[in-house]
Residue, then its C-alpha position, 0 to 999 in steps of 0.5 A: m500500500r502506497r500513500p499518494r503523493q501529498p501536495e506541499d501545502h498539505r504537508h505544511d498543514l499536517v506538520r502543524r497539526v502533528v506538532a500541536i497534538l504532540d505538544d498536547v500530549y508531551g508538553r511544548p518543548v522549549l528551545a534554549p541553547r545548552l552548549p557553545a557550538l563547538d561543545e555541542l559538536i563534540y557532545t553530538v559526536l560522543s552521542q553517536n550510538t550511545a545512550d544519553v546518560n553515557t554521553d553526559r558522563s563521557f563528555a563531563t569526564l573529557r572536560r574535567r580531564l582536558p578542560t580546553w579544546e586545545l588540550v584535547r586536540d594535542a593530547p595523546l590519543e590514548e588519553v582521549v580514548d580513556a577519557i571518553a571510554r564510558g560512552g563506548l566506541g572510544r577508539t572510533k570517536a577519539p581520533r574523530i574528535q581530534a581530527i575535527l579540532s585539528a581541522l578547525n585549527e587549520r582553518t581559523g588558527s584555533p579550534s573554534l566554530d565562531a565563524l558560524a555566527d556570520m553564516e547563513d544556515h545552508a552555508a553553516l551546514a555545509y561548513l560543518q559537514s565538510l569536517s570529517g565524520v560530521g553528517p547532516k544530523t550532527a551538523s543540524c544538532v549544532l545549529l539548532f541546539a547551540l545557535g537556535r537556527p530553524v533546522v530539524p535534525v533527523d535521527t531514526h525516531v524522527h525519520r520513522v515517525a515522519r514517514r509513517v504519518g506522511l510528513i515525508g515520502r515513504d522512500i525519502s532517505a534520512e539525508r533528504a528528510h533533513q531538508q524536507l522537514t526543515a522546509l516544513a518547519a521554517p522559519d521559526p526555530h521554536d517550530a523546528y525544535a518542536v518537530h524534532i523533540g516531538l517526533v523523538r518523544h513519540g518514536r521512543r514511547v509509542c511509534r517504535a520500530r518494532r511493535p509500535l503501540c498503534e492502539q495508543c497512538v494519538l497520530a493514528a488517524f494520519c498513519a497508513s501503517a496504524g495497526k499494520p506495522e508489517l508495512w514498515 
């Protein structure tokens, strides 16, 4: 069963309705920058394939042991690996972090993302994605969470729920979904944040990848797969 292609104006209306429903259920999320841009970038790298609590612990340990990004950049690799060990995949993430910091140092003379402040959103996304190991989700997290830009990071929960309720096409990749969901949420960063957080919450609690709780789903009226998870 394929959902017919939806006109763009329908999807603008649909995203507003979906967000309003999720706000009623989970509460309206409040956008407030949590970390400086470079801190957010490193935090997001640490979060890849890692539970939130372990990300928090590994980030805190890294900052305590090596309190400046220059120290992280120049430290022996094993010291960085050990500092972030609680988050898992330290031997992959440590060299990635040091490579990012070194690349930024080569560009600006210091490990800094201050240059993002003067860039348009598309240029800032491209700048971040030019760094090794930084994809559209990580770049979008930095722009939304640190700088309050109206972009929508797409993780597995956002991608899954958005496809099921028809905000994006069934065959749309996660990479293309960033562009499409951002266009639907723009230009208000608070709306972009509500789309991201609302879909993440719903994906974790109800619209699961396996055995979604369709009978409890407040979005079932929009969902072609409600009660038919084998379609997805």
